[in-house]
N, C-alpha and C positions, 0 to 999 in steps of 0.2 A: 809645417804644422803637425802636431801629434795629438790626434783626437782619440779619446777612449769612448767606445760605443756602449751606451746603456740601453739594453734591450728590455723595454718595459711590458712586452706582451706576456710576461710571466714573472712572478716573484718581484714585482715592483717594490723597491724599498720605501719606507716612510721617509719623508723629507728630513726628519731628525737624523736619520742615518747618513743621508747625503751631506749633511752639515759636517759630519766627521770624515767622510770619504773625500770630498773635494780638496781640502788642504793637502791630503795625502797624495792625490793625483798630481797636484802641482809640484809638490816636493820631489816626486819621482820623475818629473820631466814631461808631464803632459801639459799642453797649453790649450786644450779644448775638449768638449764632450759632444758626441753625436748622440742625440736623444731620440730613440724610436718609441714614440708614445703609444701608438696603436690605440687601444681602447681606454688608456689611462688619461687621455686628454679630456678636459671638461667641456665637451661639445655642447652647444646650445641650440635652442629652437628645434627645427626639423631634425637636426642631427643628434639630439639628446639621447636617442635610442642606442647610439653607438657606445655610450659610456659604460665602463665596467662598474660593478657595485661599489668598489672602493676607489674610483677614479680620483685623481688629484683635483683639488679645487683651483679656482683662478688665483687665489692667494698663494697656493703651493707653487704654481707655475712661476709666479712673480718672485717668490722666495728662492726658487732654484736658480733663477737668473741673477738675483742679487749675490747669492753664494758664489756663482761662477765668476762674476765680475770681481768680487772681493779676492778671489784666488787666481785672477788673471787667466780664466778659462773661457775661451770662445764657445758660445752655444750654437750648435747646428742642429735644428730640428729635422727629423726624417719622417716623411709622409709617403707611404706606398701609393703609387699612382697607376698601377697596371696589374701586376701579380701580387701574391701574398696579401690579398685583401679579404681574407676569410672573415675578419671581424666586422666587415661591412656586409658581405654577400651571404652570411649565414642567416641574416634577418629576412623574414618573409617580404618585408617592404622593398628590399633591394634584389630579391631573387631573380627578377626579370632582367637584371643587368649582367648576369653571368655569361661568359663566353660559351661554356657548355652547361646546359641546364642542371646536370647532375652534380657538377663540381663547384664548390664555393671559392676556388682559388683566384680566378682571373676575371677581369672586367671585359665586357664586350665593347670594343672601341667604336662600333658603328652606330650605337644608339646615342642620339644627342644628349639624352639624360645622363649618360656616363660622364661626359665632360662637365656638365652643369654641376653634378654631384661633387666631382673632384675640385672644381673651382670653389665651392662653398667650404669644403673640408680644408683646402689649402689656405683660403682667406682667414678662416677662424684661427688656424695655427699661426700663420704669419702675423696676424693682428696682435697676438699675444707674445710675439717674439720680435718686437720692433728694434731691439739692439742687434739682432743677428744679421750678418752680412751674407750668410750662406743658407741655402736650404738643400736638403738631399731628397730626391724624388724616387728613391728606391729603384723600381723598374727592372728588378732581377727576376729570374725564374718565372716567366709568364707561361705557366704550364697550360697545355691544350690550346695555345693560341693558334688560330687557323682551323680548328676543328669544328667551330660553330657554323651554323647555316649562313649567318650574315657574313662571316669571314669568307666562306667558300664562294658566296655570290660576289663579294667585293673582288676577290682575287681573279675570278673568271672574267668579270667585266672590265677590270683594269689591267689585265695581263700582268698582274703583280704577284709577288710571293710574300711569304710570312715576314721576311725582313723589311720590305718596303712598307708593309702594313704596320709593323711595329714602329718604324721611324715616323710614320704619319701621325700616330697617336702621341708619340713623345714630342714631336714638333708642336702639336696643338697645346699640350701642357706647357711647354716652354714659351710658346707664343703668349699664352695668358700671363705667365709669370713675368716675362720681360715687359709686356705692355702695362701691367698693373703695378709692378713693384720695381721701379727703375733702379738698376745698380745691384739688385739682389743676385748673387752668384749661385749657380746650380751645380749640384753633384749628382751622379747616378752610378749604380753598379754597372759593370761592363759585360757581364756574361752573355747577354743577348746580342750585344754589338759584335762579339767575337765571330759570330756566324755570318755577319753581314759583310758584303764586299766593299773594298775601298771606294769603288765607283759610287755605290749607293750612299755610303757615308758622306762622300764629297758633295753629292747632289743635295742631300738632306741638310748639310752644313750644321748638323747638331754640334759638330766639333767646335764651332765658335762659342757656343754657350756652355758647354759641358765638359769639364775635365773628366777623362776616363780613369779607369782604376785597375789595370793589370797588364803584364808584359806581352801583349801582342803589339809591342811598342812600335816596331818599324811600320806596321800597318797603320797605327794611329798617327804617326808622323806624316805618312803619305796622305792620310785623310784630312790633314789640316788641324789636328789637335795641337794646342800650344802647351798644355800642362797635363800631367798625370798625377793621380794619387794611387797609392797602393793600399791594399787591405790585408792585414795579417789577422791573427786570432790569438787571444790569451785564454779563452775558454769556449766551451759550447760547440766544438766541432768534432769531438771524438766519439760521439754516440748520443742518440736522442735521450737516453735515460742515464747518462754519465753523472755520477754523484761526486767523484773526486777528480781534481784536475791533474793530468799528467804533465809534470814540469818540463822534462827534457824534450817532449814532443813539441811543446809550444816555443821553447827556446830555439830548437832547430828551425822551426818555421820562420822565426825572426832573423836568424843567421842567413837563411836562404834569401830573404828579402833584402838584407844588407848587400848581398852580392849583386842583386838586380839593381839596387840603387847606385852602386858604383859604376854600373854600365850606362846609366842615363846620360851623363855628360857627352858621351860619344854620339848621342842622338840629337844634338842641338839642331834646330832651335827648341826642341821639346825640353821642358824642365819639370823637375819633380816638385810638386807643391805641398804634398803632405802624406801622412800615413794615418789610416784608421785602424786602431787595434780593436777588432770586433770581439764582443763577448756575448754570444747568443744565449738566450735564456730559455727559448723553446725553438725547435726546428720550424714549427709554424704554429698558428693559433690553436690548432687541435692537438698538438703533441704534448707529452709530459714535460716536466721541468728538467733541465740539465743543471750543471753545477751552480750552486748559489754564489752570489757575489763574494761574501766573506771567505768562502772556501777557495776562491780563485785569486785572492789578493796577492799571495806570494808569486803566483805565475804572472800576474799583471806587473808587479814590481820588477821581476826579472826581465820581462819583455821590454818594458819602458826603458829601463837602464841599459839594456843591450842596444837599443836604438840610439840613446843619448851618447853612449861611449863607443859606438861602432863595433861592438862585440861584448861578450860577457866577460869583461876584463876583471882583474883583481879589484880595480876601483869600483866597477859596477857592482861586484859582489859585496864589497864592504858597505857601499851605500845602501843596498837592499837590506842587509842584516841590521845596519844602524837604524834605518827608518822603521823597519818592522819589529825591532826589538828581539831579534832572533840570534841564536848562537851559531847555527850553521844550517845549510840547505843541502839535502841529498837529492841531486837532480834525477838520478836513475830510479830511486825509490819513490820519488815525488813526496818526500817528507821534509819537515823542518824541525830542527831541534831548538829548544828554548821556549819560554812561556809566550813570548810574542807580546807586542803592545800596539797592535793595529786594530782599527774598528771592526768588531765582529769576531775577534780572535777566539772567544769562547765557543762560538758556533763552529769555527774552523776545527778546534780540537774535538768537539763533540761529534761532528759529522765523521771525523777520522775514526772515532770509536764505533759509530754505527756501521760505517763502511767496512771496517776491519774485523769487528768482533761480534756484532749482534746476531747476524744470521748464523755464523759459524758456531757460536756458543750454544744457541738454542737448538740447532739441528743436531749438534753433538749430544746434548743432553737427551733429546727425544729419540734419536735413532741408535745411539750406541749403548744406551742403558738397557741391559738384557731383562731386568725386572719389569721395565715398562713394556718391552716387546712381548714378554712371556705372560705377565699377570695383569697388564693394564692396556690391552690392545683396544682398537676401535670396537671390537666385538664386546669386550667387557664393559667398556664405557657406555655403549649404547644400551646395554641391558642392566647397567648399574649393579654389577656384582664383582667381587674381587676378594682375594685373601689378604686380610689386614697385615699379616706377617710380611708378605712380600711387598705390599704397598709401602709399609714403613721403611723398607730398605732404600727406596729412592725419594720418599716424600720430602724430607727436610732439605735435600739438595735442590730439588726442583722448586720448592717454595722460596728458598733463599735466592736462587737465580731470578725467579720471577720478581721478587721484591726489589732486588738490585736494579734490574732493568726498568721497572716501573718508576723508581725514584729518579734514575738517570733521565728517563724520558720526560718526567715532570720538569726537571731543570732545563732540558733542551727546549721544551715547548715554551717555557718562560723566556729563554734567550731569544728564540725565534720571534716571539710576540713583540719584543722590543723593537725589532727591525722591520717585521713584515705584518701585513694585514691578515685577518683571520683566515681568509680563503687560501692564502699561500701556505700558512702553517698546516692547515687541514690537508691540503693536497700533498705537501711534502711528507707528512706523517703517513698518509695512506699509501704513498708510493714506496717509501723507504723503510718504515718501521713496522707498520701493522701486519704486513704479510707474514712476518716471522713472530712478532710478539703475540699476535692473535692466536697462533698455534699453542704457544705457552700458556696464554690466558685460558684457553679452552681446556687444556689439560688440567690446570690447577683447579678450575671450576669443577670439573668432573671428579677430580681427586677429593675435593672437599665434600 
């Protein structure tokens, strides 16, 4: 299985954009999507509080699944059940369920209410995904586990450690899922399992229920796991505020995974069940946006085709260029030549402009222009006096630059609005455009 991860805790696309993207995924060799809804899911009743202002509707969720089915993509919903639950624990109503009172990252596994809450969250998501035969329970990066008072008490009374405590909670979650949803298969990330001994894993027998996800493979074979998945990345791992996707970095990541895959047959009876190509959109609920989906489509295409062809072969390259409507790809420069014909290609080109020229052109105009430095300094601007002769020498240039960027940004905003909800457009502009354009806007305002 080759699942593409859609991380909806930031820049969740409108369903109309997914209508264009799903056929592309399937053409490029994906056969599933791992959907991390977070606060974009239409929670009901008690849980309605968790919904984001532009959360998908129940009709949207149904439409997404129809689209997936139409393009032969398996849908695997992802629900975090331990760490990365900021979207729950930031609310006052659930604050008392934090492992450490100050931090909204991780759940306290010792309060009965924690499991009750997870059961109702999981039930609502699973009820709306009756066609899915898999669910992913997250369970990675449970920061500060073991630091809360309840955890310290539990460990001292049970002669336990953080690892056994972690497994106890995971087992409770799995126990609920296997009892309630017969035949539903469970996935989880494995970074927390890596620190746990073979003995503890064997005893917990999580292995029976849960394929693992990374190459501590011999350890997992000894613990009784029967299948593994790997998780690569096509975007969202090179910096929390990364705006442009580095192509060769992500290609190399997939080439390394291919080497690991070739080693799996030697570890029989363990078998490789699938790969998740992760595409993080935020590092966590509180961080800024990293690369937008349209910006990373060339990277996704290269990575998928590399997995399909067992390398970035000539055939893989040709397929990428054909499907995306490009003339060539420069891996080291992370650029693509040609107009492109993939969903969101306008945004791809415009973000390239912002990333490559906006900051540079504005700072150059403001900092290298000696007439501005000498006759239109912050001192002059604050007191509103200046010599018209010297102001005229830079005026038309600055006004033109301002006008050009303003009209460009209007187009960019219009393109973004076709794919994203207003809060995403605002956030992206505030992060990537306004810090530079506002300086130019202020200067022009003072000049006038």
